[in-house]
PAVEXPA-750440 format. One record per residue: residue in three letters; residue number from 1; x, y negated, z of N, C-alpha, C in turn. Coordinates in nm, 2 decimals. Layout:
N
+--------+------+--------+--------+--------+--------+--------+--------+--------+--------+--------+
: kollum : lolo :    n.u :    n.v :    n.w :   ca.u :   ca.v :   ca.w :    c.u :    c.v :    c.w :
+--------+------+--------+--------+--------+--------+--------+--------+--------+--------+--------+
:    ALA :  NUM :      X :      Y :      Z :      X :      Y :      Z :      X :      Y :      Z :
...
+--------+------+--------+--------+--------+--------+--------+--------+--------+--------+--------+
END
This chain:
84
+--------+------+--------+--------+--------+--------+--------+--------+--------+--------+--------+
: kollum : lolo :    n.u :    n.v :    n.w :   ca.u :   ca.v :   ca.w :    c.u :    c.v :    c.w :
+--------+------+--------+--------+--------+--------+--------+--------+--------+--------+--------+
:    UNK :    1 :  10.92 :  -9.89 :  10.36 :  10.99 : -10.04 :  10.36 :  10.89 : -10.14 :  10.46 :
:    UNK :    2 :  10.96 : -10.18 :  10.52 :  10.83 : -10.29 :  10.61 :  10.80 : -10.40 :  10.54 :
:    UNK :    3 :  10.73 : -10.47 :  10.62 :  10.60 : -10.55 :  10.55 :  10.72 : -10.70 :  10.52 :
:    UNK :    4 :  10.86 : -10.73 :  10.61 :  10.92 : -10.84 :  10.58 :  10.96 : -10.83 :  10.43 :
:    UNK :    5 :  11.04 : -10.68 :  10.42 :  11.11 : -10.69 :  10.30 :  11.03 : -10.70 :  10.17 :
:    UNK :    6 :  10.89 : -10.64 :  10.19 :  10.79 : -10.66 :  10.07 :  10.78 : -10.77 :  10.05 :
:    UNK :    7 :  10.74 : -10.87 :  10.15 :  10.71 : -11.02 :  10.15 :  10.84 : -11.09 :  10.10 :
:    UNK :    8 :  10.92 : -11.07 :  10.16 :  11.06 : -11.13 :  10.09 :  11.08 : -11.10 :   9.95 :
:    UNK :    9 :  11.08 : -10.99 :   9.90 :  11.08 : -10.97 :   9.77 :  10.96 : -11.02 :   9.63 :
:    UNK :   10 :  10.87 : -11.03 :   9.75 :  10.75 : -11.12 :   9.64 :  10.76 : -11.27 :   9.65 :
:    UNK :   11 :  10.82 : -11.32 :   9.77 :  10.88 : -11.45 :   9.73 :  10.97 : -11.48 :   9.65 :
:    UNK :   12 :  11.06 : -11.39 :   9.62 :  11.23 : -11.42 :   9.55 :  11.15 : -11.38 :   9.39 :
:    UNK :   13 :  11.07 : -11.31 :   9.38 :  11.01 : -11.29 :   9.22 :  10.92 : -11.39 :   9.20 :
:    UNK :   14 :  10.86 : -11.49 :   9.27 :  10.79 : -11.57 :   9.25 :  10.86 : -11.71 :   9.24 :
:    UNK :   15 :  10.98 : -11.73 :   9.32 :  11.05 : -11.85 :   9.28 :  11.11 : -11.82 :   9.16 :
:    UNK :   16 :  11.19 : -11.71 :   9.12 :  11.26 : -11.67 :   9.00 :  11.14 : -11.70 :   8.85 :
:    UNK :   17 :  11.02 : -11.68 :   8.90 :  10.89 : -11.69 :   8.82 :  10.89 : -11.84 :   8.80 :
:    UNK :   18 :  10.87 : -11.95 :   8.85 :  10.86 : -12.07 :   8.86 :  11.04 : -12.12 :   8.81 :
:    UNK :   19 :  11.14 : -12.09 :   8.88 :  11.25 : -12.13 :   8.79 :  11.28 : -12.12 :   8.66 :
:    UNK :   20 :  11.22 : -12.00 :   8.61 :  11.25 : -11.96 :   8.45 :  11.15 : -12.06 :   8.38 :
:    UNK :   21 :  11.03 : -12.05 :   8.45 :  10.92 : -12.16 :   8.34 :  11.00 : -12.31 :   8.37 :
:    UNK :   22 :  11.05 : -12.33 :   8.47 :  11.08 : -12.49 :   8.45 :  11.23 : -12.51 :   8.34 :
:    UNK :   23 :  11.33 : -12.38 :   8.37 :  11.42 : -12.39 :   8.27 :  11.38 : -12.37 :   8.12 :
:    UNK :   24 :  11.29 : -12.31 :   8.11 :  11.21 : -12.30 :   7.94 :  11.21 : -12.45 :   7.91 :
:    UNK :   25 :  11.11 : -12.50 :   8.01 :  11.07 : -12.65 :   7.98 :  11.16 : -12.77 :   7.93 :
:    UNK :   26 :  11.25 : -12.71 :   8.04 :  11.38 : -12.82 :   8.04 :  11.48 : -12.83 :   7.91 :
:    UNK :   27 :  11.49 : -12.66 :   7.89 :  11.55 : -12.64 :   7.77 :  11.50 : -12.64 :   7.62 :
:    UNK :   28 :  11.39 : -12.73 :   7.64 :  11.27 : -12.73 :   7.53 :  11.25 : -12.61 :   7.41 :
:    UNK :   29 :  11.25 : -12.48 :   7.52 :  11.21 : -12.36 :   7.43 :  11.07 : -12.33 :   7.45 :
:    UNK :   30 :  10.98 : -12.38 :   7.57 :  10.88 : -12.40 :   7.57 :  10.81 : -12.50 :   7.57 :
:    UNK :   31 :  10.65 : -12.56 :   7.52 :  10.58 : -12.66 :   7.54 :  10.52 : -12.63 :   7.66 :
:    UNK :   32 :  10.51 : -12.75 :   7.73 :  10.43 : -12.75 :   7.86 :  10.29 : -12.69 :   7.90 :
:    UNK :   33 :  10.21 : -12.69 :   7.77 :  10.08 : -12.65 :   7.75 :  10.08 : -12.50 :   7.70 :
:    UNK :   34 :  10.18 : -12.44 :   7.68 :  10.19 : -12.34 :   7.66 :  10.16 : -12.19 :   7.76 :
:    UNK :   35 :  10.09 : -12.09 :   7.71 :  10.03 : -11.99 :   7.79 :  10.18 : -11.92 :   7.87 :
:    UNK :   36 :  10.26 : -11.92 :   7.79 :  10.36 : -11.82 :   7.88 :  10.41 : -11.94 :   8.00 :
:    UNK :   37 :  10.42 : -12.05 :   8.00 :  10.45 : -12.14 :   8.09 :  10.36 : -12.15 :   8.20 :
:    UNK :   38 :  10.23 : -12.15 :   8.17 :  10.14 : -12.15 :   8.24 :  10.13 : -12.03 :   8.36 :
:    UNK :   39 :  10.11 : -11.94 :   8.25 :  10.10 : -11.80 :   8.30 :  10.22 : -11.76 :   8.45 :
:    UNK :   40 :  10.35 : -11.80 :   8.41 :  10.46 : -11.79 :   8.48 :  10.44 : -11.89 :   8.63 :
:    UNK :   41 :  10.37 : -12.00 :   8.64 :  10.33 : -12.09 :   8.72 :  10.25 : -12.04 :   8.82 :
:    UNK :   42 :  10.13 : -11.96 :   8.73 :   9.99 : -11.91 :   8.80 :  10.05 : -11.78 :   8.89 :
:    UNK :   43 :  10.17 : -11.69 :   8.80 :  10.20 : -11.60 :   8.89 :  10.30 : -11.62 :   8.98 :
:    UNK :   44 :  10.40 : -11.73 :   8.97 :  10.51 : -11.75 :   9.06 :  10.42 : -11.80 :   9.18 :
:    UNK :   45 :  10.37 : -11.89 :   9.15 :  10.27 : -11.99 :   9.25 :  10.22 : -11.88 :   9.36 :
:    UNK :   46 :  10.13 : -11.81 :   9.32 :  10.06 : -11.69 :   9.37 :  10.14 : -11.61 :   9.47 :
:    UNK :   47 :  10.27 : -11.57 :   9.38 :  10.35 : -11.49 :   9.46 :  10.44 : -11.58 :   9.61 :
:    UNK :   48 :  10.47 : -11.68 :   9.57 :  10.51 : -11.77 :   9.68 :  10.43 : -11.76 :   9.77 :
:    UNK :   49 :  10.26 : -11.81 :   9.75 :  10.16 : -11.83 :   9.83 :  10.16 : -11.68 :   9.93 :
:    UNK :   50 :  10.16 : -11.61 :   9.85 :  10.15 : -11.49 :   9.93 :  10.27 : -11.49 :  10.08 :
:    UNK :   51 :  10.38 : -11.51 :  10.01 :  10.53 : -11.49 :  10.10 :  10.45 : -11.63 :  10.22 :
:    UNK :   52 :  10.42 : -11.73 :  10.17 :  10.42 : -11.82 :  10.28 :  10.28 : -11.78 :  10.37 :
:    UNK :   53 :  10.19 : -11.74 :  10.31 :  10.12 : -11.69 :  10.39 :  10.14 : -11.60 :  10.52 :
:    UNK :   54 :  10.23 : -11.52 :  10.45 :  10.30 : -11.40 :  10.55 :  10.37 : -11.45 :  10.67 :
:    UNK :   55 :  10.46 : -11.55 :  10.66 :  10.57 : -11.65 :  10.71 :  10.46 : -11.73 :  10.78 :
:    UNK :   56 :  10.37 : -11.80 :  10.76 :  10.30 : -11.87 :  10.83 :  10.34 : -12.04 :  10.80 :
:    UNK :   57 :  10.41 : -12.04 :  10.67 :  10.44 : -12.17 :  10.62 :  10.35 : -12.23 :  10.54 :
:    UNK :   58 :  10.19 : -12.29 :  10.62 :  10.13 : -12.32 :  10.56 :  10.09 : -12.49 :  10.49 :
:    UNK :   59 :  10.20 : -12.54 :  10.50 :  10.23 : -12.68 :  10.37 :  10.28 : -12.60 :  10.27 :
:    UNK :   60 :  10.35 : -12.50 :  10.25 :  10.42 : -12.43 :  10.16 :  10.30 : -12.35 :  10.06 :
:    UNK :   61 :  10.21 : -12.32 :  10.13 :  10.13 : -12.23 :  10.06 :  10.01 : -12.32 :  10.02 :
:    UNK :   62 :   9.96 : -12.44 :  10.09 :   9.90 : -12.58 :  10.00 :   9.96 : -12.61 :   9.88 :
:    UNK :   63 :  10.08 : -12.61 :   9.86 :  10.15 : -12.65 :   9.77 :  10.13 : -12.56 :   9.62 :
:    UNK :   64 :  10.15 : -12.44 :   9.70 :  10.18 : -12.34 :   9.60 :  10.02 : -12.29 :   9.58 :
:    UNK :   65 :   9.92 : -12.28 :   9.64 :   9.81 : -12.31 :   9.58 :   9.73 : -12.36 :   9.48 :
:    UNK :   66 :   9.76 : -12.53 :   9.52 :   9.75 : -12.61 :   9.42 :   9.82 : -12.62 :   9.29 :
:    UNK :   67 :   9.96 : -12.59 :   9.32 :  10.01 : -12.54 :   9.17 :   9.93 : -12.46 :   9.06 :
:    UNK :   68 :   9.91 : -12.34 :   9.14 :   9.86 : -12.22 :   9.09 :   9.70 : -12.29 :   9.00 :
:    UNK :   69 :   9.64 : -12.36 :   9.11 :   9.48 : -12.42 :   9.07 :   9.53 : -12.47 :   8.92 :
:    UNK :   70 :   9.64 : -12.59 :   8.94 :   9.66 : -12.65 :   8.84 :   9.69 : -12.61 :   8.69 :
:    UNK :   71 :   9.80 : -12.47 :   8.71 :   9.82 : -12.41 :   8.59 :   9.67 : -12.33 :   8.50 :
:    UNK :   72 :   9.62 : -12.29 :   8.63 :   9.48 : -12.23 :   8.60 :   9.38 : -12.33 :   8.52 :
:    UNK :   73 :   9.37 : -12.45 :   8.59 :   9.30 : -12.56 :   8.50 :   9.33 : -12.57 :   8.35 :
:    UNK :   74 :   9.47 : -12.60 :   8.36 :   9.53 : -12.62 :   8.21 :   9.53 : -12.52 :   8.13 :
:    UNK :   75 :   9.55 : -12.40 :   8.15 :   9.49 : -12.26 :   8.08 :   9.34 : -12.25 :   8.04 :
:    UNK :   76 :   9.26 : -12.26 :   8.12 :   9.10 : -12.30 :   8.11 :   9.05 : -12.42 :   7.99 :
:    UNK :   77 :   9.13 : -12.52 :   8.05 :   9.11 : -12.62 :   7.96 :   9.15 : -12.62 :   7.78 :
:    UNK :   78 :   9.27 : -12.54 :   7.79 :   9.34 : -12.52 :   7.66 :   9.24 : -12.45 :   7.57 :
:    UNK :   79 :   9.20 : -12.36 :   7.65 :   9.12 : -12.25 :   7.61 :   9.00 : -12.31 :   7.52 :
:    UNK :   80 :   8.92 : -12.39 :   7.64 :   8.80 : -12.43 :   7.59 :   8.79 : -12.53 :   7.47 :
:    UNK :   81 :   8.90 : -12.60 :   7.48 :   8.95 : -12.70 :   7.33 :   8.94 : -12.63 :   7.23 :
:    UNK :   82 :   9.03 : -12.55 :   7.24 :   9.08 : -12.46 :   7.09 :   8.99 : -12.39 :   7.06 :
:    UNK :   83 :   8.90 : -12.37 :   7.16 :   8.77 : -12.26 :   7.07 :   8.62 : -12.36 :   7.06 :
:    UNK :   84 :   8.64 : -12.47 :   7.09 :   8.52 : -12.59 :   7.07 :   8.53 : -12.67 :   6.96 :
+--------+------+--------+--------+--------+--------+--------+--------+--------+--------+--------+
END
């Protein structure tokens, strides 16, 4: 398989992860601070970032890396608050 196909697949999986996370919040199935929501945000954003780096779409890379960082910060903060 060529690189374009791999990075297209990675991008589509990342997009699906973010859309599932958003749909679950919108349907009130998950809370915004839930681990499942934040982990899908991290995973989806990193996959999309890999796709956008491959294609040279750096503004989208920036947004996705910030999106992942926010989710990681949320997870870290939640763990710190619950253990403290």
